[in-house]
C-alpha positions as CSV (number, residue, x, y, z in Angstrom):
1,M,5.9,23.0,67.1
2,K,6.0,23.5,63.4
3,S,2.7,24.0,61.8
4,N,1.6,22.9,58.3
5,R,-1.0,25.6,58.1
6,H,-1.0,27.7,55.0
7,R,0.1,31.3,55.3
8,G,-0.9,33.6,52.5
9,G,-1.7,30.6,50.3
10,E,1.6,28.9,50.9
11,C,2.6,26.1,53.3
12,A,5.2,27.4,55.6
13,D,7.1,24.1,56.0
14,C,6.3,22.4,52.7
15,S,8.8,24.2,50.4
16,L,9.9,21.3,48.3
17,S,12.2,21.9,45.4
18,R,10.9,20.8,42.0
19,R,13.6,18.2,41.8
20,A,12.7,16.8,45.2
21,F,9.0,16.8,44.4
22,L,9.5,14.9,41.1
23,S,11.9,12.5,42.8
24,R,9.4,11.6,45.5
25,T,6.4,11.3,43.1
26,S,8.0,9.8,40.0
27,R,7.4,6.3,41.2
28,G,3.7,6.8,41.6
29,L,3.4,8.7,38.3
30,G,5.5,6.1,36.6
31,G,3.1,3.4,37.8
32,L,0.2,5.4,36.6
33,A,1.9,5.8,33.2
34,L,2.7,2.1,32.9
35,A,-0.9,1.1,33.9
36,S,-2.3,3.6,31.4
37,L,-0.2,2.2,28.5
38,F,-0.9,-1.4,29.4
39,S,-4.6,-0.7,29.4
40,D,-4.3,0.5,25.9
41,G,-4.5,4.1,26.9
42,R,-1.9,6.9,26.6
43,L,-0.9,9.2,29.5
44,F,0.1,11.9,27.0
45,A,-2.3,11.1,24.2
46,S,-1.8,13.4,21.2
47,S,-3.8,11.5,18.6
48,T,-7.4,12.7,18.2
49,G,-8.4,9.0,17.7
50,A,-11.7,10.0,16.0
51,P,-12.6,11.6,12.6
52,H,-14.1,15.1,12.4
53,F,-17.1,13.8,10.4
54,A,-18.4,10.5,9.1
55,P,-15.6,8.9,7.0
56,R,-16.1,7.1,3.8
57,A,-12.7,5.3,4.1
58,K,-11.1,3.8,7.2
59,R,-7.8,2.9,5.7
60,V,-5.4,3.8,2.8
61,I,-3.3,1.7,0.5
62,Y,-0.9,4.0,-1.4
63,L,0.9,2.5,-4.4
64,F,3.6,5.0,-4.9
65,M,5.4,4.7,-8.2
66,S,8.8,6.1,-7.4
67,G,10.6,7.8,-10.3
68,A,7.5,9.3,-12.0
69,P,5.6,7.2,-14.6
70,S,5.0,9.0,-17.9
71,H,1.4,10.3,-18.0
72,I,1.8,10.8,-21.8
73,D,2.6,7.1,-22.3
74,L,0.1,5.6,-19.8
75,F,-2.9,7.8,-19.0
76,D,-3.2,11.0,-21.1
77,P,-3.4,10.2,-24.9
78,K,-2.0,12.9,-27.1
79,P,-2.2,11.8,-30.8
80,L,-0.8,15.2,-31.9
81,L,2.6,14.2,-30.5
82,A,2.8,11.2,-32.8
83,R,1.7,13.3,-35.8
84,R,4.4,16.0,-35.1
85,Q,7.1,13.7,-33.8
86,G,10.5,15.2,-34.3
87,E,9.2,18.8,-34.4
88,D,10.4,21.2,-31.8
89,L,8.2,21.9,-28.8
90,P,6.7,25.4,-29.5
91,G,7.9,28.1,-27.2
92,S,4.3,29.2,-26.7
93,V,3.7,25.9,-25.0
94,R,6.8,25.7,-22.9
95,M,6.5,29.4,-21.8
96,G,10.0,29.6,-20.4
97,Q,9.6,26.7,-18.0
98,R,12.8,25.9,-16.2
99,L,14.4,22.6,-17.2
100,T,16.5,20.1,-15.4
101,G,20.3,20.0,-16.0
102,M,19.8,16.8,-17.9
103,S,18.0,18.4,-20.8
104,S,18.6,22.1,-20.5
105,G,21.7,21.9,-22.8
106,Q,19.8,20.3,-25.7
107,A,19.8,22.2,-28.9
108,S,16.2,21.3,-29.5
109,F,13.2,19.7,-27.8
110,P,11.8,17.2,-30.3
111,L,8.2,16.0,-29.6
112,V,7.7,12.3,-29.3
113,G,4.6,10.2,-29.3
114,A,3.5,7.5,-26.8
115,A,5.5,4.3,-26.6
116,A,2.3,2.2,-27.2
117,G,-1.2,2.7,-28.3
118,F,-4.3,3.7,-26.3
119,R,-7.7,2.1,-26.1
120,T,-10.9,2.6,-24.2
121,Y,-11.8,0.6,-21.2
122,G,-15.0,-0.1,-19.2
123,R,-18.5,1.2,-19.6
124,C,-17.2,4.7,-18.9
125,G,-15.0,4.6,-22.0
126,M,-11.8,5.6,-20.1
127,E,-8.8,5.9,-22.4
128,M,-5.5,4.4,-21.1
129,S,-2.5,2.7,-22.6
130,E,-2.8,-0.8,-24.0
131,L,0.2,-1.5,-21.6
132,L,-2.3,-1.5,-18.7
133,P,-5.0,-4.0,-19.7
134,H,-5.6,-5.1,-16.1
135,V,-5.9,-1.6,-14.7
136,G,-8.2,-0.9,-17.7
137,S,-10.4,-3.8,-16.6
138,V,-11.2,-1.9,-13.4
139,A,-11.7,1.5,-15.1
140,D,-15.3,1.7,-13.9
141,R,-14.0,1.6,-10.3
142,I,-11.3,4.2,-10.5
143,A,-11.2,8.0,-10.8
144,L,-8.4,9.0,-13.2
145,V,-7.0,12.5,-12.4
146,R,-5.1,14.0,-15.5
147,S,-4.6,17.4,-14.0
148,M,-2.3,16.9,-11.1
149,H,0.4,19.5,-10.8
150,T,3.3,20.3,-8.5
151,E,6.2,22.7,-8.1
152,P,9.5,20.9,-7.7
153,I,11.2,19.7,-10.8
154,N,13.6,17.1,-9.2
155,H,12.7,13.8,-7.5
156,D,13.5,14.3,-3.8
157,P,11.8,17.7,-3.3
158,A,8.9,16.5,-5.4
159,V,8.4,13.3,-3.3
160,T,8.9,15.3,-0.1
161,Y,6.3,17.9,-1.3
162,L,3.7,15.3,-2.3
163,L,4.1,13.4,1.0
164,T,4.6,16.2,3.5
165,G,3.1,19.4,1.9
166,N,6.5,21.1,1.9
167,Q,9.6,20.8,-0.2
168,Q,12.0,21.0,2.7
169,P,12.7,17.8,4.7
170,G,11.7,17.5,8.3
171,R,7.9,17.5,8.3
172,P,5.6,14.4,8.9
173,V,4.5,12.4,5.9
174,M,0.9,11.7,5.0
175,G,0.9,8.2,6.6
176,S,2.2,9.7,9.9
177,W,-0.5,12.4,9.8
178,V,-3.2,9.8,9.3
179,A,-1.8,7.6,12.1
180,Y,-1.6,10.6,14.4
181,G,-5.1,11.8,13.6
182,L,-7.0,8.5,13.7
183,G,-4.9,6.1,15.8
184,A,-4.7,2.4,15.6
185,E,-7.5,-0.1,14.6
186,N,-5.4,-3.1,15.7
187,R,-3.2,-2.7,18.8
188,D,-1.0,-5.6,17.7
189,L,0.1,-3.9,14.5
190,P,1.6,-0.5,13.6
191,E,-0.7,2.2,12.3
192,Y,1.6,2.8,9.3
193,V,3.5,0.1,7.4
194,V,5.8,0.5,4.4
195,L,6.7,-2.1,1.8
196,L,9.5,-1.7,-0.9
197,S,10.0,-3.3,-4.3
198,G,12.0,-2.6,-7.4
199,G,15.7,-3.0,-8.0
200,G,17.0,0.4,-8.9
201,G,16.2,4.0,-10.0
202,Q,15.7,6.7,-7.5
203,P,16.8,6.0,-3.9
204,L,14.1,5.6,-1.3
205,L,15.0,7.6,1.7
206,T,13.7,6.5,5.1
207,R,12.4,10.1,5.7
208,Y,9.8,9.3,3.1
209,W,8.0,7.5,5.9
210,H,9.2,9.6,8.8
211,N,7.2,11.2,11.5
212,G,9.0,14.5,11.4
213,F,8.1,16.5,14.5
214,L,5.1,14.3,15.4
215,P,5.8,11.8,18.2
216,S,8.0,9.0,16.8
217,R,5.3,6.3,17.5
218,Y,3.7,7.6,14.2
219,Q,6.6,6.9,11.9
220,G,6.2,4.3,9.2
221,V,7.4,0.8,10.0
222,Q,9.2,-0.9,7.1
223,F,8.3,-4.6,6.7
224,R,10.7,-6.7,4.7
225,A,9.7,-9.3,2.1
226,A,12.3,-11.9,3.1
227,G,13.7,-13.0,6.5
228,D,12.3,-11.4,9.6
229,P,9.5,-9.0,8.5
230,V,10.9,-6.5,10.9
231,L,14.6,-6.5,11.9
232,F,15.4,-8.0,15.3
233,L,11.7,-9.0,15.8
234,S,12.6,-12.6,16.5
235,N,14.2,-13.7,19.8
236,P,17.9,-14.2,19.6
237,P,19.4,-17.7,20.2
238,G,19.0,-18.7,23.9
239,V,16.1,-16.3,24.6
240,D,12.5,-17.6,24.8
241,G,9.3,-15.7,25.0
242,D,9.2,-15.7,28.8
243,G,12.7,-14.3,29.1
244,R,11.9,-11.6,26.6
245,R,8.8,-10.7,28.5
246,T,10.8,-10.4,31.7
247,V,13.3,-8.1,30.1
248,I,10.7,-5.9,28.6
249,D,8.8,-5.6,31.9
250,G,12.0,-4.5,33.7
251,V,12.9,-2.0,31.0
252,N,9.4,-0.6,30.9
253,E,9.3,-0.1,34.7
254,L,12.5,2.0,34.4
255,N,11.1,3.9,31.5
256,A,7.8,4.5,33.2
257,A,9.5,5.9,36.2
258,R,11.4,8.3,34.0
259,L,8.2,9.2,32.1
260,G,6.5,10.1,35.4
261,A,9.5,12.2,36.4
262,V,10.0,14.3,33.2
263,G,6.9,13.7,31.1
264,D,8.8,13.3,27.9
265,P,6.3,11.8,25.3
266,E,9.2,10.1,23.5
267,I,9.7,7.8,26.6
268,E,6.0,6.8,26.2
269,T,6.8,6.0,22.5
270,R,9.7,3.8,23.6
271,I,7.5,1.9,26.0
272,S,4.8,1.5,23.4
273,A,7.4,0.3,20.9
274,Y,8.7,-2.4,23.2
275,E,5.1,-3.6,23.8
276,L,4.2,-3.5,20.2
277,A,7.3,-5.4,19.1
278,Y,6.5,-8.1,21.6
279,R,2.9,-8.5,20.3
280,M,4.1,-8.4,16.7
281,Q,6.2,-11.5,17.4
282,T,2.9,-13.3,17.3
283,S,0.8,-11.2,15.0
284,V,3.2,-10.5,12.1
285,P,4.8,-13.7,10.9
286,D,1.6,-15.4,9.9
287,L,0.2,-12.2,8.4
288,M,3.3,-11.8,6.2
289,D,3.1,-15.3,4.9
290,V,1.3,-15.0,1.5
291,S,1.6,-18.8,0.9
292,R,-1.4,-19.0,3.3
293,E,-3.6,-17.4,0.6
294,P,-5.6,-19.7,-1.7
295,E,-3.8,-20.5,-5.0
296,E,-6.4,-18.6,-7.1
297,I,-5.8,-15.4,-5.1
298,R,-2.0,-15.7,-5.5
299,A,-2.5,-16.3,-9.2
300,M,-4.8,-13.2,-9.5
301,Y,-2.1,-11.0,-8.2
302,G,0.8,-12.9,-9.8
303,A,2.3,-13.4,-6.4
304,D,5.1,-15.8,-5.8
305,P,5.7,-16.6,-2.1
306,G,9.2,-16.1,-0.9
307,K,10.3,-13.8,-3.8
308,P,10.2,-10.1,-3.2
309,S,8.0,-8.4,-5.8
310,F,5.4,-5.7,-6.2
311,A,2.8,-8.4,-6.7
312,N,3.6,-9.9,-3.3
313,N,3.5,-6.5,-1.7
314,C,0.1,-5.8,-3.1
315,L,-1.2,-9.0,-1.6
316,L,0.5,-8.2,1.7
317,A,-1.1,-4.7,1.6
318,R,-4.5,-6.3,1.3
319,R,-3.7,-8.6,4.2
320,L,-2.3,-5.8,6.4
321,S,-5.2,-3.4,5.6
322,E,-7.7,-6.2,6.3
323,A,-6.0,-6.8,9.6
324,G,-6.5,-3.1,10.6
325,V,-3.4,-1.2,9.5
326,R,-4.5,2.3,8.9
327,F,-2.0,3.3,6.2
328,V,-0.1,0.9,4.0
329,Q,2.4,2.5,1.5
330,L,4.1,0.5,-1.2
331,Y,7.1,2.1,-2.9
332,H,8.0,0.6,-6.2
333,R,11.1,2.0,-8.0
334,D,12.3,1.9,-11.6
335,W,9.9,4.4,-13.2
336,D,12.6,7.1,-13.9
337,H,12.8,6.7,-17.7
338,H,15.2,9.3,-19.0
339,A,16.3,6.9,-21.8
340,D,15.1,3.6,-23.3
341,L,11.6,4.5,-22.2
342,P,9.7,2.1,-24.6
343,A,11.4,-1.0,-23.2
344,E,11.5,0.2,-19.6
345,I,7.9,1.3,-19.3
346,R,6.8,-2.1,-20.7
347,R,8.9,-3.8,-18.1
348,Q,7.3,-1.8,-15.3
349,C,3.8,-2.2,-16.5
350,L,4.3,-6.0,-16.6
351,A,5.5,-5.8,-13.0
352,C,2.7,-3.6,-11.7
353,D,-0.4,-3.7,-13.9
354,Q,-1.8,-7.1,-12.9
355,A,-1.3,-6.7,-9.2
356,S,-2.6,-3.1,-9.0
357,A,-5.9,-4.2,-10.6
358,A,-6.0,-7.4,-8.5
359,L,-5.8,-5.4,-5.3
360,I,-8.9,-3.4,-6.3
361,R,-10.8,-6.5,-7.3
362,D,-9.8,-8.4,-4.2
363,L,-10.8,-5.6,-1.9
364,E,-14.1,-5.4,-3.7
365,Q,-14.9,-9.1,-3.5
366,R,-14.2,-9.0,0.2
367,G,-16.4,-6.1,0.8
368,L,-13.5,-3.9,1.8
369,L,-13.1,-1.5,-1.2
370,D,-15.8,0.9,0.0
371,E,-13.9,1.4,3.2
372,T,-10.3,1.4,1.7
373,L,-8.9,4.2,-0.3
374,V,-6.5,3.0,-3.0
375,I,-4.1,5.5,-4.6
376,W,-1.7,4.9,-7.6
377,G,0.8,7.4,-8.9
378,G,4.2,9.1,-8.8
379,E,5.7,12.5,-7.9
380,F,5.4,14.3,-11.2
381,G,5.0,13.7,-14.9
382,R,7.2,13.5,-18.0
383,T,8.0,15.9,-20.8
384,A,6.3,15.8,-24.2
385,Y,9.7,16.1,-25.8
386,S,12.5,13.6,-25.9
387,Q,15.5,13.8,-23.6
388,G,18.2,12.8,-26.0
389,P,17.8,11.5,-29.5
390,I,14.8,9.6,-30.8
391,T,15.5,6.3,-32.6
392,K,13.2,3.7,-34.0
393,T,13.2,1.8,-30.7
394,S,14.2,4.3,-28.0
395,F,13.7,7.7,-26.5
396,G,13.5,9.3,-23.0
397,R,11.5,11.9,-21.2
398,D,12.6,14.4,-18.6
399,H,10.9,15.5,-15.4
400,H,7.7,17.5,-15.8
401,P,5.9,19.1,-12.8
402,R,3.3,21.1,-14.7
403,C,1.0,18.1,-15.1
404,F,0.8,14.4,-14.3
405,S,-1.8,11.7,-13.7
406,I,-2.8,9.5,-10.8
407,F,-5.8,7.3,-10.1
408,M,-7.8,6.6,-7.0
409,A,-10.4,4.0,-6.1
410,G,-12.5,2.9,-3.2
411,G,-13.7,4.6,-0.1
412,G,-15.2,8.0,-0.8
413,I,-14.2,8.1,-4.5
414,R,-16.6,8.1,-7.5
415,G,-15.3,5.6,-10.0
416,G,-15.6,5.6,-13.8
417,Q,-14.6,9.2,-14.2
418,V,-11.8,11.3,-15.6
419,L,-11.1,14.5,-13.9
420,G,-9.1,17.3,-15.5
421,A,-7.4,17.9,-18.9
422,T,-4.1,19.0,-20.3
423,D,-3.4,20.7,-23.6
424,D,-2.8,18.9,-26.9
425,F,0.9,18.5,-26.0
426,G,0.3,17.0,-22.5
427,Y,2.3,19.9,-21.2
428,N,0.0,22.3,-19.3
429,V,-3.2,21.8,-17.3
430,V,-6.2,23.4,-19.1
431,A,-9.1,22.2,-17.0
432,D,-9.8,21.3,-13.3
433,P,-6.3,21.6,-11.9
434,V,-5.5,19.6,-8.8
435,H,-2.5,20.8,-6.8
436,V,-0.7,18.3,-4.5
437,N,-2.2,20.1,-1.5
438,D,-5.7,19.6,-2.9
439,F,-4.9,15.9,-3.3
440,Q,-3.7,15.7,0.3
441,A,-6.9,17.5,1.5
442,T,-9.0,15.1,-0.5
443,V,-7.4,12.0,0.9
444,L,-7.9,13.3,4.5
445,H,-11.5,14.2,3.7
446,C,-12.2,10.6,2.6
447,L,-11.0,9.5,6.0
448,G,-13.3,11.9,7.8
449,V,-10.6,14.4,8.6
450,D,-10.8,18.1,8.0
451,H,-7.3,19.0,6.7
452,E,-7.5,22.5,8.3
453,K,-8.2,21.1,11.8
454,L,-5.7,18.2,11.9
455,T,-2.8,20.2,13.3
456,F,0.2,19.8,15.6
457,R,1.9,22.7,17.4
458,H,5.6,22.8,16.8
459,Q,8.0,25.7,17.6
460,G,5.2,28.1,18.3
461,R,3.2,27.3,15.1
462,D,0.3,25.0,14.3
463,Y,1.4,22.8,11.4
464,R,-0.8,20.7,9.1
465,L,-0.2,18.3,6.1
466,T,-1.5,20.8,3.6
467,D,0.5,23.7,5.1
468,V,-1.4,26.9,4.3
469,A,-3.2,25.7,1.1
470,G,-5.3,22.9,-0.2
471,K,-9.0,22.4,-1.0
472,V,-11.0,19.2,-1.2
473,V,-11.7,18.1,-4.8
474,Q,-15.5,17.6,-4.5
475,R,-15.9,16.2,-8.0
476,L,-13.8,13.2,-7.1
477,L,-16.1,12.2,-4.2
478,A,-18.9,9.6,-4.4
């Protein structure tokens, strides 16, 4: 008779191959996996789901101005440029900075003043362009950073660096890191949502909201302003909700069995995606309908239901954030003003000024501003000199990574302050520099996350959003 007794720590007759063991047990493990997912748990949970310390903000709304708005024309007044307009940029200021191919061939680099005047706003006396009267009206609620600086001189690496902490593509963006670190507030909505507006300018690549090497459940979900908010979310003709539920249940059983057999977390992501999409069929359509907002709220933003716009997206961002979406990122194009800057920057200010300020006011009146971090800005700044000729009505500005401006408001940020300074030419930072890694560390800090502890192991190394740099900018904090 064969015995099942152990000999030397092994079972004499229980030598199952790994393949046979997984085959026999995958059904039970798959059931465990499916039950775990349906009970709102995760068999292979990688998100921490909790902050490292008490957060000031629970959510982020990032208004990303793609193309790089000119700090000199909007946020950083430099009267010297107007006085010396047409004179060449001194070499002692430029200090051999590399230039883009668009202006490197110029025979001279003529200084040019701002496209519009500046004025003071709020009790704090913050100076901003007269093109931003609505943002100026909330000056006491925002922190204006005039000393941001970065390293890339072209758009794609600069956007990539700002969002991922590295110039090379392939790493997770900030929104994915936040979703991974803190998890979902509302299981019926994605943790990270992206909205697009603007008609041209720099292309918006989908990797700007990609999860990189994090599990793909943390990638940004792009919502559309017209038609189905998410492609293929609605049932096709001839399929009702019960039929869709039956199909999803069947597919999930197969996926769960495979998950139990091989333990691939991407299979878990696939199951979660099917379930989330099914729940979103109910949760998203009403949420994306801005016509449900009172008329006075739509008027405050300048929103027009049914017509894609930055204003509509700002109102949608408030609705999404209020519903529990962790990270909402708006990308608005058309800020890349190499020529015809005076006319183009006015056009973009008309498109963005009112809604940007309305978002801050609306969050405040709903009691949500203290727990929502609002960010406004682009990927770098603009040169003090004109790209191309200066005429009575037109000039352009080239890319400038050495300094640029952003503003922040809400959870964890002390409003009514200006941080940092640039030289008289708006060309170099001269006080309180804030590197993009410092900015990233500060955003995470407001959310209760230690940027040095939020890591993910990939290819034998622990990666983080701030890479190997970054420090929290304490002066920005409330």
